[in-house]
DRENPA-3360 file (N, C-alpha, C; in nm, 2 decimals, always signed):
BEGIN
1 = MKQITQTG = +0.08/-0.12/+0.00/+0.00/+0.00/+0.00/+0.09/+0.12/+0.00 ~ +0.07/+0.21/-0.10/+0.15/+0.34/-0.10/+0.08/+0.45/-0.03 ~ +0.15/+0.52/+0.05/+0.10/+0.63/+0.12/+0.21/+0.74/+0.15 ~ +0.16/+0.86/+0.17/+0.26/+0.97/+0.19/+0.19/+1.07/+0.28 ~ +0.28/+1.13/+0.37/+0.23/+1.25/+0.44/+0.30/+1.37/+0.38 ~ +0.21/+1.47/+0.35/+0.26/+1.59/+0.28/+0.21/+1.72/+0.34 ~ +0.30/+1.82/+0.34/+0.25/+1.95/+0.39/+0.25/+2.05/+0.28 ~ +0.17/+2.16/+0.30/+0.16/+2.26/+0.20/+0.10/+2.38/+0.26;
9 = TTVENAIS = +0.10/+2.49/+0.19/+0.05/+2.62/+0.24/-0.10/+2.61/+0.26 ~ -0.17/+2.52/+0.17/-0.31/+2.49/+0.19/-0.33/+2.34/+0.18 ~ -0.45/+2.30/+0.22/-0.48/+2.16/+0.20/-0.47/+2.11/+0.06 ~ -0.52/+2.19/-0.04/-0.52/+2.16/-0.18/-0.38/+2.15/-0.23 ~ -0.29/+2.25/-0.19/-0.15/+2.24/-0.23/-0.08/+2.12/-0.18 ~ -0.11/+2.08/-0.06/-0.05/+1.96/+0.00/-0.10/+1.83/-0.08 ~ -0.23/+1.83/-0.11/-0.28/+1.71/-0.19/-0.21/+1.71/-0.33 ~ -0.20/+1.82/-0.39/-0.14/+1.83/-0.53/+0.00/+1.78/-0.53;
17 = AALEKLQA = +0.08/+1.82/-0.42/+0.22/+1.78/-0.41/+0.23/+1.63/-0.39 ~ +0.14/+1.58/-0.31/+0.14/+1.44/-0.28/+0.10/+1.35/-0.40 ~ +0.00/+1.40/-0.48/-0.04/+1.33/-0.60/+0.08/+1.32/-0.70 ~ +0.15/+1.43/-0.71/+0.27/+1.44/-0.80/+0.37/+1.34/-0.76 ~ +0.40/+1.33/-0.63/+0.50/+1.24/-0.59/+0.46/+1.09/-0.61 ~ +0.33/+1.07/-0.58/+0.28/+0.93/-0.60/+0.24/+0.89/-0.74 ~ +0.24/+0.99/-0.83/+0.20/+0.97/-0.97/+0.06/+0.90/-0.98 ~ -0.03/+0.97/-0.91/-0.16/+0.91/-0.90/-0.26/+1.03/-0.92;
25 = TREEVTVN = -0.39/+0.99/-0.96/-0.49/+1.09/-0.98/-0.58/+1.10/-0.85 ~ -0.66/+1.20/-0.84/-0.74/+1.22/-0.72/-0.84/+1.11/-0.70 ~ -0.88/+1.05/-0.81/-0.98/+0.94/-0.79/-0.92/+0.81/-0.74 ~ -0.78/+0.80/-0.75/-0.71/+0.68/-0.72/-0.66/+0.68/-0.57 ~ -0.69/+0.78/-0.50/-0.64/+0.79/-0.36/-0.75/+0.82/-0.26 ~ -0.71/+0.80/-0.14/-0.79/+0.84/-0.02/-0.71/+0.95/+0.05 ~ -0.78/+1.06/+0.09/-0.71/+1.17/+0.15/-0.76/+1.19/+0.30 ~ -0.67/+1.19/+0.39/-0.70/+1.22/+0.53/-0.63/+1.35/+0.57;
33 = VIQNEKKG = -0.71/+1.45/+0.61/-0.66/+1.58/+0.65/-0.61/+1.57/+0.79 ~ -0.48/+1.58/+0.81/-0.43/+1.58/+0.95/-0.44/+1.71/+1.02 ~ -0.41/+1.82/+0.94/-0.41/+1.95/+0.99/-0.44/+2.05/+0.89 ~ -0.54/+2.14/+0.91/-0.56/+2.25/+0.82/-0.46/+2.36/+0.84 ~ -0.44/+2.44/+0.74/-0.34/+2.55/+0.75/-0.39/+2.66/+0.85 ~ -0.29/+2.72/+0.92/-0.32/+2.84/+1.00/-0.23/+2.96/+0.96 ~ -0.30/+3.07/+0.94/-0.23/+3.19/+0.89/-0.15/+3.26/+1.00 ~ -0.19/+3.26/+1.12/-0.12/+3.33/+1.23/-0.15/+3.48/+1.23;
41 = FLGFGSKP = -0.07/+3.55/+1.30/-0.09/+3.70/+1.31/+0.05/+3.77/+1.29 ~ +0.06/+3.85/+1.19/+0.18/+3.92/+1.16/+0.30/+3.83/+1.14 ~ +0.26/+3.71/+1.08/+0.37/+3.61/+1.05/+0.40/+3.52/+1.16 ~ +0.34/+3.54/+1.28/+0.38/+3.46/+1.39/+0.26/+3.36/+1.41 ~ +0.30/+3.23/+1.44/+0.20/+3.13/+1.48/+0.14/+3.06/+1.36 ~ +0.18/+3.09/+1.24/+0.13/+3.02/+1.12/+0.18/+2.88/+1.11 ~ +0.09/+2.79/+1.06/+0.12/+2.65/+1.04/+0.08/+2.60/+0.91 ~ +0.16/+2.51/+0.84/+0.12/+2.46/+0.71/+0.01/+2.35/+0.72;
49 = AEVEVIVN = -0.06/+2.33/+0.61/-0.16/+2.22/+0.61/-0.08/+2.09/+0.60 ~ -0.14/+1.98/+0.66/-0.07/+1.85/+0.65/-0.18/+1.75/+0.62 ~ -0.15/+1.66/+0.52/-0.24/+1.56/+0.48/-0.17/+1.43/+0.46 ~ -0.26/+1.32/+0.48/-0.21/+1.19/+0.45/-0.28/+1.14/+0.33 ~ -0.21/+1.09/+0.23/-0.26/+1.05/+0.10/-0.23/+0.90/+0.08 ~ -0.33/+0.82/+0.06/-0.32/+0.67/+0.05/-0.37/+0.63/-0.09 ~ -0.28/+0.55/-0.16/-0.32/+0.50/-0.29/-0.42/+0.38/-0.27 ~ -0.53/+0.38/-0.33/-0.63/+0.27/-0.32/-0.58/+0.15/-0.38;
57 = EPEAAPLE = -0.60/+0.04/-0.32/-0.57/-0.09/-0.38/-0.68/-0.14/-0.47 ~ -0.64/-0.20/-0.58/-0.74/-0.26/-0.68/-0.83/-0.36/-0.61 ~ -0.96/-0.35/-0.63/-1.06/-0.44/-0.57/-1.07/-0.56/-0.65 ~ -0.97/-0.65/-0.66/-0.97/-0.77/-0.74/-1.07/-0.87/-0.69 ~ -1.07/-0.89/-0.56/-1.15/-1.00/-0.51/-1.30/-0.97/-0.53 ~ -1.35/-0.85/-0.50/-1.49/-0.83/-0.52/-1.53/-0.84/-0.67 ~ -1.44/-0.81/-0.76/-1.47/-0.82/-0.90/-1.48/-0.96/-0.94 ~ -1.39/-1.05/-0.89/-1.40/-1.19/-0.92/-1.52/-1.25/-0.87;
65 = KEEAVMET = -1.56/-1.20/-0.74/-1.69/-1.26/-0.69/-1.81/-1.22/-0.77 ~ -1.81/-1.09/-0.82/-1.92/-1.04/-0.90/-1.93/-1.12/-1.03 ~ -1.81/-1.15/-1.09/-1.81/-1.22/-1.22/-1.86/-1.36/-1.19 ~ -1.82/-1.42/-1.08/-1.87/-1.56/-1.05/-2.02/-1.56/-1.03 ~ -2.08/-1.46/-0.96/-2.22/-1.45/-0.95/-2.29/-1.43/-1.08 ~ -2.23/-1.35/-1.17/-2.29/-1.33/-1.30/-2.29/-1.46/-1.38 ~ -2.18/-1.53/-1.37/-2.18/-1.66/-1.44/-2.28/-1.76/-1.39 ~ -2.30/-1.76/-1.26/-2.40/-1.85/-1.20/-2.54/-1.80/-1.25;
73 = AVAEPEEI = -2.56/-1.67/-1.25/-2.69/-1.62/-1.28/-2.73/-1.65/-1.43 ~ -2.62/-1.65/-1.51/-2.65/-1.68/-1.66/-2.67/-1.83/-1.67 ~ -2.61/-1.91/-1.59/-2.62/-2.06/-1.61/-2.75/-2.11/-1.55 ~ -2.80/-2.04/-1.44/-2.91/-2.10/-1.37/-3.04/-2.12/-1.46 ~ -3.08/-2.02/-1.54/-3.20/-2.04/-1.62/-3.18/-2.16/-1.72 ~ -3.06/-2.18/-1.77/-3.05/-2.29/-1.86/-3.06/-2.42/-1.79 ~ -3.01/-2.43/-1.66/-3.02/-2.55/-1.59/-3.17/-2.57/-1.55 ~ -3.24/-2.46/-1.51/-3.38/-2.48/-1.47/-3.46/-2.52/-1.59;
81 = LEELVEEA = -3.43/-2.47/-1.71/-3.50/-2.50/-1.83/-3.48/-2.65/-1.86 ~ -3.36/-2.70/-1.85/-3.33/-2.84/-1.88/-3.41/-2.93/-1.78 ~ -3.42/-2.89/-1.65/-3.49/-2.96/-1.55/-3.64/-2.97/-1.59 ~ -3.69/-2.85/-1.63/-3.83/-2.85/-1.67/-3.86/-2.93/-1.79 ~ -3.77/-2.93/-1.89/-3.79/-3.01/-2.01/-3.79/-3.16/-1.97 ~ -3.70/-3.20/-1.88/-3.69/-3.34/-1.84/-3.81/-3.38/-1.76 ~ -3.86/-3.29/-1.67/-3.97/-3.32/-1.59/-4.11/-3.31/-1.65 ~ -4.12/-3.22/-1.75/-4.25/-3.20/-1.82/-4.30/-3.33/-1.89;
89 = PKATNERA = -4.42/-3.37/-1.87/-4.47/-3.49/-1.94/-4.48/-3.46/-2.09 ~ -4.43/-3.56/-2.17/-4.44/-3.54/-2.32/-4.58/-3.56/-2.37 ~ -4.62/-3.47/-2.47/-4.75/-3.49/-2.53/-4.75/-3.61/-2.63 ~ -4.84/-3.70/-2.60/-4.85/-3.82/-2.68/-5.00/-3.85/-2.69 ~ -5.04/-3.93/-2.80/-5.17/-3.97/-2.82/-5.22/-4.06/-2.70 ~ -5.13/-4.14/-2.65/-5.17/-4.23/-2.54/-5.20/-4.15/-2.42 ~ -5.12/-4.05/-2.39/-5.15/-3.96/-2.27/-5.28/-3.88/-2.29 ~ -5.30/-3.83/-2.42/-5.42/-3.76/-2.45/-5.55/-3.84/-2.42;
97 = IQETKDYI = -5.54/-3.97/-2.46/-5.66/-4.06/-2.45/-5.68/-4.08/-2.30 ~ -5.58/-4.10/-2.22/-5.59/-4.13/-2.08/-5.64/-4.01/-2.00 ~ -5.59/-3.89/-2.04/-5.64/-3.77/-1.98/-5.78/-3.74/-2.01 ~ -5.82/-3.77/-2.13/-5.96/-3.75/-2.17/-6.05/-3.85/-2.09 ~ -6.01/-3.97/-2.07/-6.09/-4.07/-1.99/-6.10/-4.02/-1.85 ~ -5.99/-3.97/-1.79/-5.99/-3.92/-1.65/-6.09/-3.80/-1.64 ~ -6.09/-3.72/-1.74/-6.17/-3.60/-1.74/-6.32/-3.64/-1.74 ~ -6.36/-3.73/-1.83/-6.49/-3.78/-1.84/-6.54/-3.84/-1.71;
105 = QSIAKGMM = -6.45/-3.92/-1.65/-6.48/-3.99/-1.52/-6.51/-3.88/-1.41 ~ -6.43/-3.77/-1.41/-6.45/-3.67/-1.31/-6.58/-3.60/-1.33 ~ -6.62/-3.58/-1.45/-6.76/-3.52/-1.48/-6.86/-3.62/-1.43 ~ -6.85/-3.74/-1.46/-6.95/-3.84/-1.42/-6.96/-3.85/-1.27 ~ -6.85/-3.85/-1.20/-6.86/-3.85/-1.05/-6.93/-3.73/-1.00 ~ -6.91/-3.62/-1.06/-6.98/-3.50/-1.02/-7.13/-3.51/-1.04 ~ -7.17/-3.60/-1.13/-7.31/-3.63/-1.16/-7.36/-3.75/-1.07 ~ -7.28/-3.79/-0.98/-7.31/-3.91/-0.89/-7.32/-4.04/-0.97;
113 = IDDLTITH = -7.24/-4.05/-1.08/-7.23/-4.17/-1.16/-7.10/-4.24/-1.12 ~ -7.10/-4.35/-1.05/-6.98/-4.41/-1.00/-6.95/-4.54/-1.07 ~ -7.04/-4.59/-1.16/-7.01/-4.71/-1.22/-6.97/-4.70/-1.37 ~ -6.93/-4.58/-1.41/-6.90/-4.56/-1.55/-6.77/-4.63/-1.60 ~ -6.78/-4.70/-1.71/-6.66/-4.76/-1.77/-6.65/-4.70/-1.91 ~ -6.53/-4.68/-1.95/-6.50/-4.61/-2.08/-6.40/-4.70/-2.16 ~ -6.44/-4.73/-2.28/-6.34/-4.79/-2.37/-6.33/-4.70/-2.49 ~ -6.22/-4.73/-2.57/-6.20/-4.64/-2.68/-6.15/-4.72/-2.80;
121 = KQNGKQVS = -6.17/-4.65/-2.92/-6.12/-4.71/-3.04/-6.06/-4.60/-3.13 ~ -5.94/-4.62/-3.17/-5.87/-4.51/-3.25/-5.85/-4.55/-3.39 ~ -5.88/-4.46/-3.48/-5.86/-4.48/-3.63/-5.80/-4.35/-3.68 ~ -5.67/-4.35/-3.69/-5.60/-4.23/-3.73/-5.62/-4.12/-3.63 ~ -5.67/-4.01/-3.67/-5.69/-3.89/-3.59/-5.82/-3.90/-3.52 ~ -5.91/-4.00/-3.56/-6.04/-4.01/-3.50/-6.03/-4.11/-3.38 ~ -6.08/-4.06/-3.26/-6.09/-4.14/-3.14/-6.23/-4.15/-3.09 ~ -6.28/-4.26/-3.08/-6.42/-4.28/-3.03/-6.42/-4.34/-2.89;
129 = FYLESEKV = -6.49/-4.28/-2.80/-6.50/-4.32/-2.66/-6.64/-4.38/-2.64 ~ -6.65/-4.50/-2.58/-6.78/-4.56/-2.56/-6.80/-4.56/-2.41 ~ -6.92/-4.51/-2.36/-6.95/-4.50/-2.22/-7.06/-4.60/-2.18 ~ -7.04/-4.67/-2.07/-7.13/-4.76/-2.02/-7.16/-4.74/-1.87 ~ -7.29/-4.74/-1.84/-7.33/-4.71/-1.70/-7.48/-4.74/-1.68 ~ -7.52/-4.77/-1.56/-7.66/-4.79/-1.53/-7.73/-4.66/-1.55 ~ -7.66/-4.55/-1.53/-7.72/-4.41/-1.54/-7.67/-4.34/-1.66 ~ -7.64/-4.41/-1.77/-7.59/-4.35/-1.89/-7.68/-4.25/-1.95;
137 = AMLIGKRG = -7.81/-4.26/-1.92/-7.91/-4.17/-1.98/-7.88/-4.03/-1.93 ~ -7.83/-4.01/-1.81/-7.79/-3.88/-1.76/-7.68/-3.82/-1.84 ~ -7.59/-3.90/-1.89/-7.48/-3.85/-1.97/-7.52/-3.82/-2.11 ~ -7.63/-3.88/-2.15/-7.68/-3.85/-2.29/-7.76/-3.72/-2.29 ~ -7.85/-3.71/-2.19/-7.93/-3.59/-2.18/-8.04/-3.58/-2.28 ~ -8.12/-3.48/-2.27/-8.23/-3.46/-2.37/-8.18/-3.43/-2.51 ~ -8.22/-3.52/-2.60/-8.18/-3.51/-2.74/-8.03/-3.51/-2.75 ~ -7.96/-3.57/-2.66/-7.81/-3.58/-2.67/-7.74/-3.45/-2.63;
145 = NTLNSLQQ = -7.81/-3.35/-2.57/-7.74/-3.22/-2.55/-7.62/-3.24/-2.45 ~ -7.64/-3.32/-2.34/-7.53/-3.34/-2.25/-7.42/-3.41/-2.31 ~ -7.45/-3.52/-2.39/-7.34/-3.59/-2.45/-7.27/-3.50/-2.55 ~ -7.34/-3.42/-2.62/-7.27/-3.33/-2.72/-7.18/-3.23/-2.65 ~ -7.23/-3.17/-2.54/-7.14/-3.08/-2.47/-7.02/-3.15/-2.41 ~ -7.04/-3.27/-2.36/-6.93/-3.34/-2.30/-6.83/-3.38/-2.41 ~ -6.88/-3.41/-2.53/-6.79/-3.44/-2.64/-6.70/-3.32/-2.68 ~ -6.76/-3.20/-2.68/-6.68/-3.08/-2.71/-6.57/-3.06/-2.61;
153 = LAQLVANK = -6.61/-3.07/-2.48/-6.51/-3.05/-2.38/-6.40/-3.16/-2.39 ~ -6.44/-3.28/-2.41/-6.34/-3.39/-2.42/-6.24/-3.37/-2.54 ~ -6.29/-3.31/-2.64/-6.20/-3.29/-2.76/-6.10/-3.18/-2.72 ~ -6.14/-3.08/-2.64/-6.04/-2.98/-2.59/-5.94/-3.04/-2.51 ~ -5.98/-3.13/-2.42/-5.88/-3.20/-2.33/-5.78/-3.29/-2.41 ~ -5.84/-3.36/-2.50/-5.75/-3.45/-2.58/-5.65/-3.37/-2.66 ~ -5.69/-3.26/-2.72/-5.59/-3.19/-2.80/-5.49/-3.11/-2.72 ~ -5.52/-3.09/-2.59/-5.43/-3.03/-2.50/-5.31/-3.12/-2.47;
161 = YSNQFMMV = -5.33/-3.25/-2.48/-5.22/-3.34/-2.44/-5.17/-3.42/-2.56 ~ -5.23/-3.41/-2.67/-5.19/-3.49/-2.79/-5.08/-3.42/-2.86 ~ -5.00/-3.50/-2.94/-4.90/-3.44/-3.03/-4.94/-3.42/-3.17 ~ -5.07/-3.44/-3.19/-5.13/-3.41/-3.32/-5.28/-3.39/-3.30 ~ -5.35/-3.32/-3.40/-5.49/-3.29/-3.38/-5.57/-3.42/-3.38 ~ -5.67/-3.42/-3.28/-5.75/-3.54/-3.27/-5.90/-3.50/-3.28 ~ -5.98/-3.59/-3.35/-6.12/-3.57/-3.35/-6.18/-3.67/-3.25 ~ -6.26/-3.62/-3.16/-6.31/-3.70/-3.05/-6.46/-3.72/-3.07;
169 = ELDAENYR = -6.51/-3.84/-3.05/-6.65/-3.87/-3.06/-6.69/-3.95/-2.93 ~ -6.79/-3.91/-2.86/-6.84/-3.98/-2.75/-6.97/-4.05/-2.78 ~ -6.99/-4.18/-2.74/-7.11/-4.25/-2.77/-7.15/-4.33/-2.65 ~ -7.28/-4.35/-2.63/-7.33/-4.42/-2.52/-7.45/-4.50/-2.56 ~ -7.45/-4.63/-2.54/-7.56/-4.72/-2.58/-7.60/-4.70/-2.72 ~ -7.50/-4.69/-2.81/-7.52/-4.67/-2.96/-7.61/-4.55/-2.98 ~ -7.60/-4.45/-2.90/-7.69/-4.33/-2.92/-7.66/-4.26/-3.06 ~ -7.53/-4.25/-3.10/-7.50/-4.18/-3.22/-7.57/-4.25/-3.34;
177 = ERRQETLE = -7.56/-4.39/-3.34/-7.62/-4.46/-3.45/-7.77/-4.44/-3.45 ~ -7.83/-4.45/-3.33/-7.98/-4.43/-3.33/-8.02/-4.29/-3.36 ~ -7.94/-4.19/-3.32/-7.97/-4.05/-3.35/-7.95/-4.03/-3.50 ~ -7.86/-4.09/-3.56/-7.84/-4.07/-3.71/-7.96/-4.12/-3.78 ~ -8.01/-4.24/-3.74/-8.13/-4.29/-3.81/-8.25/-4.20/-3.79 ~ -8.26/-4.14/-3.67/-8.37/-4.05/-3.64/-8.36/-3.93/-3.72 ~ -8.24/-3.87/-3.74/-8.22/-3.75/-3.82/-8.25/-3.78/-3.97 ~ -8.21/-3.89/-4.02/-8.23/-3.93/-4.16/-8.38/-3.94/-4.19;
185 = QLADRMAD = -8.46/-4.00/-4.09/-8.60/-4.01/-4.11/-8.67/-3.87/-4.10 ~ -8.62/-3.79/-4.01/-8.67/-3.65/-3.99/-8.64/-3.57/-4.12 ~ -8.52/-3.59/-4.18/-8.49/-3.51/-4.30/-8.58/-3.54/-4.41 ~ -8.62/-3.67/-4.43/-8.71/-3.70/-4.54/-8.85/-3.64/-4.51 ~ -8.90/-3.65/-4.39/-9.03/-3.59/-4.36/-9.03/-3.44/-4.38 ~ -8.93/-3.37/-4.34/-8.92/-3.23/-4.36/-8.91/-3.19/-4.50 ~ -8.83/-3.27/-4.58/-8.82/-3.24/-4.72/-8.96/-3.26/-4.79 ~ -9.03/-3.37/-4.76/-9.16/-3.39/-4.81/-9.25/-3.27/-4.78;
193 = KAIRTGGR = -9.24/-3.22/-4.66/-9.33/-3.11/-4.61/-9.30/-2.99/-4.70 ~ -9.17/-2.96/-4.73/-9.13/-2.85/-4.81/-9.19/-2.86/-4.95 ~ -9.19/-2.97/-5.01/-9.24/-3.00/-5.14/-9.39/-2.98/-5.14 ~ -9.45/-3.03/-5.03/-9.60/-3.03/-5.02/-9.65/-2.89/-5.00 ~ -9.59/-2.81/-4.92/-9.63/-2.67/-4.89/-9.58/-2.57/-4.99 ~ -9.47/-2.61/-5.06/-9.41/-2.51/-5.15/-9.33/-2.40/-5.09 ~ -9.30/-2.42/-4.96/-9.23/-2.31/-4.89/-9.11/-2.37/-4.81 ~ -9.03/-2.29/-4.76/-8.91/-2.33/-4.68/-8.96/-2.39/-4.54;
201 = VQFEPMPS = -8.88/-2.48/-4.50/-8.90/-2.53/-4.36/-8.76/-2.53/-4.29 ~ -8.77/-2.51/-4.16/-8.64/-2.51/-4.09/-8.64/-2.60/-3.97 ~ -8.52/-2.65/-3.94/-8.50/-2.73/-3.82/-8.47/-2.65/-3.70 ~ -8.48/-2.71/-3.59/-8.43/-2.64/-3.46/-8.28/-2.64/-3.46 ~ -8.22/-2.55/-3.39/-8.07/-2.55/-3.38/-8.01/-2.68/-3.34 ~ -7.90/-2.72/-3.41/-7.84/-2.85/-3.38/-7.69/-2.84/-3.41 ~ -7.61/-2.93/-3.35/-7.46/-2.93/-3.37/-7.43/-2.95/-3.52 ~ -7.31/-2.91/-3.56/-7.27/-2.91/-3.70/-7.27/-3.05/-3.75;
209 = YERKVIHQ = -7.23/-3.15/-3.67/-7.22/-3.29/-3.73/-7.36/-3.35/-3.75 ~ -7.46/-3.30/-3.67/-7.60/-3.34/-3.70/-7.66/-3.27/-3.82 ~ -7.62/-3.15/-3.84/-7.66/-3.08/-3.97/-7.60/-3.15/-4.09 ~ -7.48/-3.20/-4.07/-7.41/-3.27/-4.18/-7.48/-3.40/-4.21 ~ -7.53/-3.47/-4.11/-7.61/-3.59/-4.13/-7.73/-3.56/-4.22 ~ -7.80/-3.45/-4.19/-7.92/-3.42/-4.27/-7.88/-3.38/-4.41 ~ -7.78/-3.30/-4.43/-7.73/-3.26/-4.56/-7.70/-3.38/-4.64 ~ -7.63/-3.47/-4.59/-7.59/-3.59/-4.66/-7.71/-3.68/-4.69;
217 = ALSRRMDI = -7.80/-3.69/-4.60/-7.92/-3.77/-4.62/-8.01/-3.71/-4.74 ~ -8.01/-3.58/-4.75/-8.09/-3.52/-4.86/-8.01/-3.49/-4.98 ~ -7.88/-3.52/-4.99/-7.80/-3.48/-5.10/-7.85/-3.56/-5.23 ~ -7.91/-3.67/-5.21/-7.96/-3.75/-5.33/-8.09/-3.70/-5.39 ~ -8.16/-3.61/-5.32/-8.28/-3.55/-5.37/-8.25/-3.43/-5.46 ~ -8.32/-3.43/-5.57/-8.30/-3.33/-5.67/-8.41/-3.22/-5.67 ~ -8.51/-3.24/-5.58/-8.62/-3.15/-5.58/-8.61/-3.04/-5.46 ~ -8.51/-3.05/-5.39/-8.50/-2.95/-5.27/-8.35/-2.91/-5.26;
225 = DTYSEGKD = -8.34/-2.80/-5.19/-8.20/-2.74/-5.16/-8.19/-2.73/-5.01 ~ -8.07/-2.75/-4.95/-8.05/-2.74/-4.81/-7.93/-2.64/-4.78 ~ -7.95/-2.57/-4.67/-7.84/-2.48/-4.63/-7.86/-2.44/-4.49 ~ -7.76/-2.39/-4.42/-7.76/-2.35/-4.28/-7.76/-2.20/-4.26 ~ -7.83/-2.16/-4.16/-7.84/-2.01/-4.12/-7.81/-2.00/-3.97 ~ -7.77/-1.87/-3.94/-7.74/-1.84/-3.80/-7.60/-1.87/-3.76 ~ -7.57/-1.85/-3.63/-7.44/-1.87/-3.58/-7.45/-1.97/-3.46 ~ -7.35/-2.05/-3.45/-7.34/-2.15/-3.34/-7.34/-2.08/-3.20;
233 = PNRYLVIE = -7.42/-2.13/-3.10/-7.48/-2.26/-3.10/-7.62/-2.26/-3.15 ~ -7.67/-2.15/-3.21/-7.81/-2.14/-3.26/-7.82/-2.16/-3.41 ~ -7.72/-2.22/-3.48/-7.72/-2.24/-3.62/-7.82/-2.35/-3.65 ~ -7.90/-2.33/-3.76/-8.00/-2.43/-3.79/-8.00/-2.45/-3.94 ~ -8.06/-2.56/-3.98/-8.07/-2.60/-4.12/-8.20/-2.57/-4.19 ~ -8.20/-2.53/-4.31/-8.32/-2.49/-4.39/-8.34/-2.58/-4.51 ~ -8.46/-2.62/-4.54/-8.49/-2.69/-4.67/-8.59/-2.60/-4.75 ~ -8.55/-2.58/-4.88/-8.64/-2.51/-4.97/-8.66/-2.59/-5.09;
241 = PLK = -8.79/-2.60/-5.14/-8.82/-2.67/-5.27/-8.76/-2.60/-5.38 ~ -8.71/-2.67/-5.48/-8.66/-2.60/-5.60/-8.77/-2.57/-5.69 ~ -8.78/-2.45/-5.74/-8.89/-2.41/-5.83/-8.87/-2.46/-5.97;
% end
């Protein structure tokens, strides 16, 4: 550690002289004033200023510590990310199917249905779930409304955990097949009514796949036209006779 005691006519003069001897700048030193100058009276009793000037040592250790902390801070997010990637469950079709089953079971238990069994069949992106229970009618609901709503939610769950887009269908006691037959019969009756009255007839609002069943059922007829109006969930199908 370099240091010097220096006198001068004033404190500033003493500091300047000390800096010149130490070959240092004001920012590189610490100054302790030992004595301020005294002018005296008529030349008697005057005293010079006296200062102690110490050259500051480089703060190597704190810098090294700071660099070490910075290196750790930079490395930590990468390590955390690697841990998250390793721990995060991978999206797979198998997991999507199981998560969907678990979700349906949780809904069923909320409806006090404790005997529900679920099987599934996969064909490419199409996955069909079959529900069996003594209270399965509760899961179907009036005109399949409950089953349709549950199917929409199940599809959201499946696609949250799958590694590709999946189309989900829920069925219970062959409801979908029976509903399709009912819709096809209804389509023919409504088409005949349109021809008989000479005016348009419209169905009640229904899901898109049920409207599709009716469109397909009537596609072979050349005497009527079918189209949909409105916005989901109130979108409905219309039949008009061709003039």
